[in-house]
C-alpha positions in Angstrom: -13.9 14.5 -23.4 -13.2 17.9 -24.8 -9.5 18.6 -26.0 -9.2 20.6 -23.0 -10.4 17.8 -20.5 -8.3 15.0 -22.5 -5.1 17.8 -21.7 -5.9 17.9 -18.2 -6.7 14.2 -17.6 -4.7 12.8 -15.0 -2.7 15.8 -14.3 -3.1 15.5 -10.5 -2.2 12.0 -10.2 0.7 12.0 -12.5 2.1 15.3 -10.5 1.4 13.4 -7.2 3.1 10.0 -8.2 6.4 12.4 -9.3 6.4 14.1 -6.0 7.2 11.0 -4.0 10.8 11.1 -3.8 10.8 14.4 -2.0 8.1 13.5 0.3 10.0 10.0 1.3 13.0 12.4 1.9 11.2 14.8 4.1 9.6 12.2 6.2 12.7 10.4 6.7 14.1 13.6 7.9 11.5 13.7 10.2 12.3 10.5 11.9 13.3 11.9 15.1 9.8 13.0 15.9 8.1 9.6 15.0 10.8 7.9 17.4 9.6 10.1 20.1 6.0 8.4 19.5 7.8 5.2 19.2 9.4 5.4 22.5 5.7 5.8 24.3 4.8 2.6 22.4 8.0 0.9 23.7 7.3 2.0 27.1 4.0 0.7 27.3 5.0 -3.2 26.3 2.0 -4.0 24.3 1.2 -7.5 24.3 -0.2 -7.7 20.7 -1.2 -5.3 18.0 -4.4 -4.2 15.8 -4.6 -2.4 13.0 -7.8 -0.8 11.9 -8.5 0.7 8.2 -9.8 0.6 5.1 -9.4 1.1 1.4 -6.0 1.6 0.4 -5.1 2.2 4.0 -6.1 -1.3 4.8 -3.2 -2.2 2.1 -0.7 -0.1 4.3 -2.1 -1.7 7.3 -1.6 -5.3 5.8 2.3 -4.0 5.3 2.4 -3.0 9.0 1.3 -6.1 10.1 4.1 -7.9 8.5 6.4 -5.6 9.9 4.9 -5.9 13.6 5.2 -9.8 13.2 8.5 -10.0 11.8 10.2 -7.0 13.4 8.6 -7.0 16.7 7.8 -10.5 16.9 4.5 -9.6 18.2 1.1 -11.1 16.8 -1.0 -8.7 15.0 -4.1 -8.6 13.2 -6.6 -6.5 11.2 -9.7 -5.0 12.9 -12.9 -5.8 11.5 -14.8 -2.3 12.1 -18.2 -3.5 11.8 -17.7 -6.0 15.0 -17.6 -2.6 16.8 -20.0 -0.3 14.6 -22.5 -2.9 14.0 -22.3 -5.5 16.6 -21.0 -3.6 19.7 -18.4 -5.9 20.5 -16.2 -4.6 23.4 -13.4 -7.0 23.9 -10.8 -6.3 26.8 -8.0 -4.3 25.1 -5.8 -3.7 28.1 -2.1 -3.7 27.1 -3.2 -3.8 23.1 -1.8 -1.7 20.5 -4.4 -0.4 18.3 -2.7 1.8 15.0 -5.6 3.6 13.1 -4.5 4.1 9.4 -6.3 6.8 7.4 -5.2 9.5 4.9 -7.9 11.7 5.7 -8.6 10.5 9.2 -12.4 11.2 8.9 -14.1 7.9 8.5 -16.7 7.4 11.0 -16.2 3.5 11.6 -12.3 4.1 12.2 -13.0 7.0 14.6 -15.7 4.7 16.3 -13.3 2.0 16.7 -10.6 4.0 18.0 -12.5 5.5 20.6 -13.9 2.6 21.6 -10.5 0.7 21.9 -9.1 3.7 23.9 -11.9 3.4 26.2 -11.4 -0.4 26.7 -7.8 -0.1 27.7 -5.7 -0.1 24.3 -2.8 2.2 23.6 -4.4 4.2 20.2 -2.2 5.6 17.7 -3.5 7.4 14.5 -1.4 7.4 11.4 -3.0 10.2 9.1 -2.3 12.6 6.3 -4.6 15.2 8.4 -3.1 16.4 11.6 -6.2 17.8 12.9 -8.6 15.2 11.8 -11.1 13.7 14.2 -9.2 10.5 14.4 -6.0 12.2 15.5 -8.0 13.8 18.1 -9.6 10.7 19.1 -6.4 8.7 19.4 -3.9 9.0 22.3 -0.9 9.2 20.1 -0.6 10.3 16.4 1.8 10.4 13.5 1.5 12.6 10.4 2.7 11.1 7.2 3.4 14.6 5.8 2.4 13.6 2.1 0.3 17.3 1.7 -3.1 17.7 0.1 -4.1 14.9 -2.6 -6.1 16.1 -5.3 -6.3 12.9 -7.3 -9.2 10.8 -6.1 -6.9 7.7 -6.4 -4.3 7.9 -3.3 -0.7 7.6 -4.4 1.6 9.5 -2.6 -0.4 9.4 0.7 -0.6 5.7 0.5 3.3 5.4 0.2 4.0 7.9 2.6 2.0 6.0 5.1 3.9 3.1 4.5 7.0 4.9 5.3 5.6 6.4 8.4 4.5 3.0 9.4 7.9 1.6 8.8 9.8 4.5 10.6 7.5 4.0 13.8 7.7 0.3 13.9 11.5 0.4 13.2 11.7 2.8 15.9 9.9 0.7 18.4 12.4 -2.0 17.7 15.1 0.0 18.5 16.1 0.5 15.0 18.0 3.5 13.5 16.0 3.8 10.1 19.0 3.1 8.3 17.1 0.9 5.5 14.9 3.8 4.6 17.5 6.5 4.7 18.1 6.6 0.8 14.5 5.8 -0.2 14.0 9.3 -1.6 17.0 9.1 -4.1 15.9 5.4 -4.7 12.4 6.2 -5.4 13.6 8.8 -8.2 15.9 6.2 -9.5 12.9 3.7 -9.7 10.4 6.2 -11.5 13.1 7.0 -14.1 14.3 3.7 -14.7 11.0 1.8 -14.8 9.4 4.4 -17.1 10.0 2.6 -20.4 8.9 -0.7 -19.4 5.7 1.0 -17.7 5.0 2.1 -21.1 5.5 -1.0 -22.9 3.1 -2.6 -20.2 0.4 0.0 -20.9 0.2 -0.9 -24.5 0.2 -4.7 -23.5 -2.5 -4.4 -20.9 -4.8 -1.6 -22.6 -7.2 -4.3 -24.1 -7.2 -6.5 -21.2 -10.4 -6.9 -19.1 -9.2 -9.4 -16.4 -5.9 -9.1 -14.3 -4.7 -10.9 -11.4 -2.1 -9.5 -9.2 -0.1 -11.5 -6.5 2.9 -11.1 -4.1 4.2 -13.0 -1.0 5.1 -11.7 2.3 5.7 -7.7 2.5 4.9 -7.6 -0.9 1.3 -8.8 -0.6 0.3 -5.4 0.4 1.7 -4.0 -2.8 -0.2 -6.6 -4.8 -3.7 -5.9 -3.1 -2.9 -2.1 -3.7 -2.3 -2.6 -7.1 -5.6 -4.6 -7.9 -7.1 -1.9 -6.2 -5.6 1.0 -8.4 -6.3 -0.9 -11.6 -9.9 -1.5 -10.7 -10.6 2.1 -9.6 -8.7 3.9 -12.3 -9.1 1.6 -15.4 -12.5 -0.2 -14.4 -10.5 -3.4 -14.9 -11.7 -6.6 -13.4 -8.7 -7.1 -11.0 -8.2 -9.5 -8.0 -5.3 -9.9 -5.7 -4.1 -13.4 -4.6 -1.2 -14.1 -2.2 0.9 -16.4 -4.1 0.5 -19.1 -1.8 -3.3 -19.1 -2.0 -2.9 -18.6 -5.6 -2.0 -22.3 -6.3 -4.5 -23.7 -3.8 -7.4 -23.1 -6.6 -7.4 -19.8 -8.1 -4.7 -20.6 -10.5 -7.4 -22.8 -12.5 -9.0 -19.4 -14.0 -5.7 -18.4 -15.3 -5.4 -18.5 -19.2 -4.0 -16.7 -22.2 -6.6 -14.2 -21.9 -5.4 -13.2 -18.1 -2.9 -10.5 -17.4 -0.8 -11.0 -14.2 0.9 -8.3 -12.5 3.4 -10.3 -9.9 5.4 -8.4 -7.5 8.8 -9.7 -7.1 11.5 -8.1 -4.7 14.9 -9.4 -3.4 14.1 -11.6 -0.2 12.3 -14.4 1.1 9.0 -13.1 -0.3 10.2 -12.6 -3.8 12.1 -15.9 -4.0 9.0 -17.7 -2.8 7.0 -16.6 -6.1 9.6 -18.2 -8.6 7.5 -21.5 -8.4 4.2 -19.9 -8.3 5.1 -17.7 -11.7 6.6 -20.7 -13.4 3.2 -22.4 -12.9 1.2 -19.3 -14.1 3.7 -18.5 -17.2 3.4 -22.3 -18.3 -0.6 -21.6 -18.5 0.1 -19.1 -21.0 -0.9 -15.9 -18.9 0.8 -12.7 -19.7 3.0 -12.0 -16.6 4.3 -8.7 -15.9 7.2 -9.0 -12.8 7.6 -5.8 -10.8 10.4 -5.6 -8.5 14.0 -5.8 -7.8 13.9 -9.6 -8.4 11.9 -9.3 -11.5 14.6 -10.6 -13.5 14.7 -13.9 -11.6 11.4 -15.0 -12.2 9.3 -16.2 -15.3 7.7 -13.2 -17.1 7.0 -11.5 -20.5 7.8 -8.1 -19.2 9.8 -6.9 -16.1 9.5 -3.7 -14.7 12.6 -2.9 -12.6 12.8 -1.4 -9.0 15.7 -0.1 -7.2 17.0 -3.0 -4.6 16.4 -2.1 -0.9 16.1 -4.5 2.2 13.0 -6.5 1.8 11.1 -4.9 4.5 11.1 -1.2 2.9 10.6 -3.0 -0.7 6.9 -1.9 -0.9 7.7 1.6 -0.5 9.3 1.7 -3.8 7.5 -1.2 -5.7 4.2 0.4 -5.7 5.8 3.5 -7.7 5.7 1.8 -11.2 2.3 0.0 -10.3 1.0 3.6 -9.8 2.4 4.7 -13.1 0.7 1.9 -14.7 -2.7 2.6 -13.3 -2.3 6.2 -14.3 -1.1 5.1 -18.0 -3.9 2.6 -18.3 -6.5 4.7 -17.4 -5.6 7.4 -20.1 -5.0 4.8 -22.6 -8.4 3.4 -22.2 -10.0 7.0 -22.4 -10.5 7.5 -18.6 -9.5 10.4 -16.2 -7.7 8.8 -13.2 -8.1 12.1 -11.3 -11.8 11.6 -11.0 -13.0 7.9 -11.4 -16.7 7.3 -12.0 -18.6 6.9 -8.8 -15.7 7.7 -6.3 -15.4 10.7 -3.8 -11.9 11.3 -2.0 -13.2 10.8 1.2 -15.6 7.6 1.8 -17.6 7.6 4.8 -18.8 4.1 6.2 -20.0 2.6 9.3 
């Protein structure tokens, strides 16, 4: 790199990570308009829900799946777009809610899935960061996550804002007031400030690791999946995500002293379920970094604090130090997280 390039590397990702507290506060202030969309969903009384997404948005959809199943008590599943785009499947989707999640709203496969589902009776809702996108136009209803243009290739503010938008939507469908989200802007700034030193220590300790495993349970499974993607795409690490439950069913055999483990452990049932898992991993000599509001309660070599919230909104905050870790690791390893090799901001698949 030239000196100028080195000084500018990661500047977009850094600024976008730092912008999230205000984005959260602004999005919570728009809860009323999201509640209007939710009222239309409630009136249709869907019998179950499907979620369509790719990449980081797929991890946001996984979070929404937990919200729908736990808060709405509705069965929910993640769509395999290729069943529509490649195999031409046309199931009856009468009284089904389809939520299509895409930061750009421009992926051809999600557009086709949404159009097809709407034609077969589904109530379709697009959740995007691009209000005039083809996906928004194809869906019957749409929610704007309002994160503003994102210049870094790696999604940060659009991911977290999508989480929050999905929460506000689903909480409103159940008749909630959004109370658990009300302080997220302030708590996001607190999390970024309080975790900064621990993140820098994690960067130095993970700098020369080539194999990383990420893990979480419940709502935090989405954060673990997003963490693996961020580390892979920005730092070119071999990163793999597992549910804490699945980890003990075989993958734990590959964990040793050469393995870096990033565990998401927020207060609540999911974080509590990680305690035994991390005892096992820690006993195998792995370098365990615990991220979350319950990090102090589990076996770990390093703990990265996150402000405590209701468990159902914890993923909105716990991903923030993970993003900072990915940024710092990329820079420490000589990369530029704003422009990872071989990647484009919008990926078009079918």
